[in-house]
DOLOTOR-449764 format. One line per 4 residues: for each residue y, z, x of C-alpha. Coordinates in steps of 0.25 Angstrom, whole numbers, plus 5000, padded with zeros to 4 digits. Example, Ala and Ser with C-alpha at 12.3 -4.5 7.8 and 13.67 -1.06 7.14 Angstrom:
% residues 2
4982/5031/5049; 4996/5029/5055
This chain:
% residues 406
5686/4426/4325; 5697/4430/4316; 5709/4420/4315; 5717/4430/4324
5706/4431/4334; 5705/4416/4335; 5720/4415/4337; 5720/4426/4348
5709/4419/4355; 5716/4405/4354; 5729/4411/4360; 5723/4419/4371
5710/4411/4376; 5712/4396/4372; 5726/4396/4377; 5735/4406/4384
5750/4410/4386; 5763/4407/4380; 5764/4395/4371; 5768/4389/4357
5764/4392/4343; 5766/4380/4333; 5765/4381/4318; 5767/4371/4306
5767/4375/4292; 5762/4365/4282; 5775/4357/4278; 5783/4363/4289
5787/4360/4303; 5780/4363/4316; 5786/4375/4324; 5782/4381/4337
5785/4394/4344; 5782/4398/4358; 5775/4411/4361; 5773/4420/4373
5761/4428/4370; 5748/4428/4361; 5754/4439/4353; 5766/4430/4349
5757/4418/4347; 5748/4426/4337; 5760/4431/4330; 5765/4417/4328
5752/4412/4324; 5751/4423/4314; 5764/4420/4308; 5761/4405/4305
5746/4403/4304; 5745/4407/4289; 5754/4395/4285; 5755/4385/4296
5747/4378/4307; 5748/4385/4320; 5746/4380/4334; 5747/4386/4348
5750/4379/4361; 5738/4379/4371; 5746/4379/4383; 5754/4390/4389
5769/4387/4389; 5780/4395/4396; 5790/4402/4387; 5801/4393/4384
5794/4380/4387; 5793/4368/4378; 5779/4365/4373; 5776/4353/4381
5764/4349/4389; 5771/4350/4402; 5776/4364/4399; 5761/4369/4397
5757/4379/4407; 5743/4384/4405; 5731/4380/4396; 5718/4387/4394
5710/4377/4385; 5706/4363/4383; 5705/4358/4369; 5701/4346/4360
5707/4345/4346; 5699/4337/4336; 5705/4334/4323; 5697/4333/4310
5708/4328/4300; 5700/4318/4293; 5705/4307/4303; 5698/4303/4315
5683/4306/4318; 5682/4320/4312; 5684/4324/4298; 5681/4339/4299
5682/4350/4310; 5667/4351/4311; 5666/4336/4314; 5677/4338/4325
5669/4349/4331; 5657/4340/4331; 5665/4330/4338; 5670/4340/4349
5656/4345/4351; 5651/4331/4353; 5662/4328/4363; 5659/4340/4371
5644/4337/4372; 5646/4322/4375; 5657/4325/4386; 5649/4336/4392
5661/4346/4391; 5659/4361/4390; 5658/4367/4377; 5672/4371/4371
5675/4386/4371; 5682/4386/4357; 5683/4376/4345; 5694/4378/4335
5693/4372/4321; 5707/4369/4318; 5706/4366/4303; 5705/4351/4304
5699/4349/4318; 5692/4356/4330; 5697/4360/4343; 5689/4363/4356
5694/4372/4367; 5689/4374/4381; 5695/4387/4386; 5698/4390/4400
5696/4404/4406; 5711/4404/4411; 5723/4395/4408; 5726/4383/4417
5739/4376/4420; 5742/4364/4412; 5741/4355/4425; 5727/4359/4426
5724/4358/4411; 5730/4344/4409; 5720/4335/4416; 5708/4342/4410
5714/4341/4396; 5718/4326/4399; 5703/4323/4402; 5698/4331/4390
5707/4323/4381; 5703/4310/4388; 5688/4314/4386; 5690/4317/4371
5697/4303/4370; 5687/4295/4377; 5675/4302/4369; 5682/4299/4356
5682/4314/4352; 5694/4312/4343; 5702/4324/4348; 5717/4325/4346
5724/4320/4359; 5730/4334/4362; 5719/4339/4372; 5728/4337/4384
5741/4341/4378; 5745/4354/4384; 5756/4356/4374; 5747/4356/4362
5747/4367/4352; 5733/4369/4345; 5730/4375/4331; 5728/4391/4332
5714/4395/4328; 5714/4405/4316; 5725/4398/4309; 5725/4388/4298
5726/4373/4298; 5736/4369/4288; 5734/4354/4289; 5731/4354/4274
5741/4365/4269; 5733/4367/4256; 5720/4369/4264; 5723/4376/4277
5711/4378/4286; 5708/4390/4295; 5706/4386/4310; 5695/4393/4318
5692/4395/4333; 5678/4396/4338; 5672/4400/4351; 5662/4390/4356
5659/4394/4370; 5662/4407/4377; 5669/4408/4390; 5678/4397/4395
5678/4383/4400; 5678/4380/4415; 5690/4371/4418; 5684/4363/4429
5670/4361/4422; 5677/4357/4409; 5686/4346/4417; 5674/4341/4425
5666/4339/4412; 5677/4332/4405; 5679/4323/4418; 5664/4320/4418
5664/4316/4404; 5676/4307/4406; 5669/4300/4418; 5657/4296/4409
5667/4289/4399; 5673/4275/4401; 5687/4276/4407; 5698/4275/4397
5705/4262/4395; 5719/4260/4399; 5728/4267/4390; 5732/4257/4379
5746/4255/4375; 5749/4265/4363; 5749/4258/4350; 5761/4263/4342
5763/4262/4327; 5772/4252/4321; 5784/4260/4320; 5798/4256/4321
5802/4241/4325; 5800/4240/4340; 5814/4236/4344; 5824/4240/4355
5833/4246/4344; 5823/4255/4339; 5819/4260/4353; 5833/4263/4356
5834/4271/4343; 5822/4279/4346; 5828/4282/4360; 5840/4287/4353
5832/4296/4343; 5824/4302/4355; 5837/4304/4363; 5842/4314/4352
5829/4322/4353; 5827/4332/4364; 5814/4329/4370; 5813/4343/4375
5808/4348/4362; 5795/4355/4358; 5782/4347/4361; 5778/4344/4346
5792/4337/4343; 5792/4330/4356; 5778/4325/4354; 5781/4320/4340
5793/4313/4344; 5785/4306/4355; 5775/4302/4344; 5786/4298/4335
5792/4288/4345; 5778/4283/4347; 5777/4280/4332; 5789/4271/4333
5781/4260/4339; 5791/4256/4349; 5786/4249/4361; 5794/4258/4370
5791/4271/4362; 5783/4278/4373; 5794/4275/4384; 5805/4280/4374
5798/4293/4371; 5794/4295/4386; 5808/4294/4391; 5813/4303/4380
5802/4314/4383; 5805/4313/4398; 5820/4318/4396; 5815/4331/4390
5819/4344/4398; 5805/4348/4397; 5802/4339/4408; 5812/4345/4418
5802/4354/4425; 5791/4344/4427; 5791/4328/4427; 5790/4321/4413
5776/4323/4409; 5771/4309/4407; 5757/4313/4404; 5761/4323/4393
5770/4312/4387; 5759/4302/4387; 5749/4312/4381; 5759/4314/4369
5762/4299/4368; 5747/4295/4368; 5743/4305/4357; 5752/4299/4347
5743/4294/4335; 5750/4287/4324; 5737/4287/4316; 5736/4302/4316
5739/4309/4303; 5753/4314/4302; 5757/4306/4314; 5771/4307/4320
5779/4295/4315; 5792/4289/4320; 5800/4297/4310; 5797/4310/4318
5807/4304/4329; 5817/4301/4318; 5816/4316/4313; 5817/4322/4327
5829/4313/4330; 5837/4316/4318; 5834/4331/4320; 5839/4330/4334
5852/4324/4328; 5850/4309/4330; 5858/4301/4320; 5857/4287/4324
5849/4276/4319; 5833/4277/4318; 5824/4265/4320; 5823/4257/4308
5809/4253/4302; 5806/4238/4302; 5808/4237/4287; 5822/4243/4288
5826/4234/4300; 5822/4222/4291; 5829/4228/4279; 5816/4227/4271
5817/4212/4269; 5817/4200/4277; 5815/4185/4275; 5802/4178/4281
5801/4164/4285; 5798/4159/4271; 5811/4166/4267; 5803/4175/4258
5808/4190/4257; 5798/4200/4262; 5800/4214/4259; 5795/4224/4269
5789/4237/4264; 5796/4249/4270; 5787/4259/4278; 5791/4273/4281
5804/4280/4279; 5816/4271/4276; 5830/4276/4279; 5844/4271/4276
5858/4276/4279; 5866/4281/4267; 5877/4273/4271; 5869/4260/4269
5866/4264/4254; 5875/4257/4244; 5880/4267/4234; 5876/4265/4220
5882/4272/4207; 5874/4283/4202; 5869/4283/4187; 5867/4297/4181
5857/4302/4171; 5866/4314/4170; 5880/4312/4176; 5882/4319/4189
5868/4326/4189; 5856/4317/4188; 5857/4303/4193; 5848/4291/4188
5837/4287/4197; 5838/4298/4207; 5831/4310/4211; 5836/4323/4205
5832/4337/4207; 5834/4348/4197; 5835/4360/4206; 5835/4375/4202
5828/4388/4202; 5815/4390/4194; 5817/4392/4179; 5831/4386/4179
5826/4375/4170; 5824/4363/4179; 5812/4358/4172; 5819/4359/4158
5831/4351/4164; 5821/4340/4168; 5814/4340/4155; 5827/4339/4147
5832/4327/4156; 5818/4320/4154; 5819/4322/4139; 5833/4317/4138
5831/4305/4146; 5818/4301/4139; 5823/4304/4125; 5837/4300/4126
5842/4313/4120; 5853/4314/4130; 5855/4321/4143; 5861/4335/4147
5876/4335/4148; 5879/4340/4162
């Protein structure tokens, strides 16, 4: 199939209806746009696929709806997404595909209808003959995700996320901007997957496996000091952010609070999320929140950190204090019991108010133009002599022949 044919098949058969297109150019910021028809989606894909990663929502969303799991209306596929980024059990897409095949055979599941080589991983799709409602889709997706987890497939924990956007086949994966990889969709089995037979096979496989242990308390990274003052600051930062934002910022903000390491991080985030207007039409979706919260992985490459919350809070107009790192709270030095001074090595970004910096006199290399010991940029259009000026300054300083009179 040509790239265009793969995209059309993906839009019209593996998913259906209005949804969202998301794209991210290397070095850029993530953006998304709703679409009403496959033609609009194809146009958006064509506009961005040559220079950006492009994804499409698997669920149908009503026009004007926020891309959140509780707003998903219909879905037409079940999927597994297995990465091969060099981390985890798979180093190449072929190894990931072999892992999926073994999982399907050992679990006794129907053969997937399609597989998608995503550039740095593999996806398997079981496609239904017609869309089903999100309430009918969710329990099957939950069981499929649980089965993959118990059988140690190493799949991304997004199988049961109805708000998920997946990479569009026939586009390029720009994970390595210097070596983009073309993605490709392949048909494995003709026809469609029977919903009831598929779910029955999943439940039969689960029944043969040990019951999962009680959900352990989530181990959060060592972030900011776990103090009431820092909890209050995190709450203040969240109060400045509208929780009724798009799905990806909301998810990343949830993960950023998880990265704080606060003992009450989950409660703080849950309370903030529950105030969103998106929950007005239905009760707060505890299951959707738990799914996002439990999927936070601080060890994942390019994992969201606490700085993401600071960024969103500042963008939202928050001007108050931010939680201080342990090194700042202790002012980088303290006396231990032996009265010896111990210096703590700072970690992460250190900040300081300008009002706390004591002014010092400036020494000039060239009065009023180039200060000593500071960064200086010589700016100008090409061919204006910037390099010649820099060479002249270097020669003057090293030979002592004098500096330009400016």
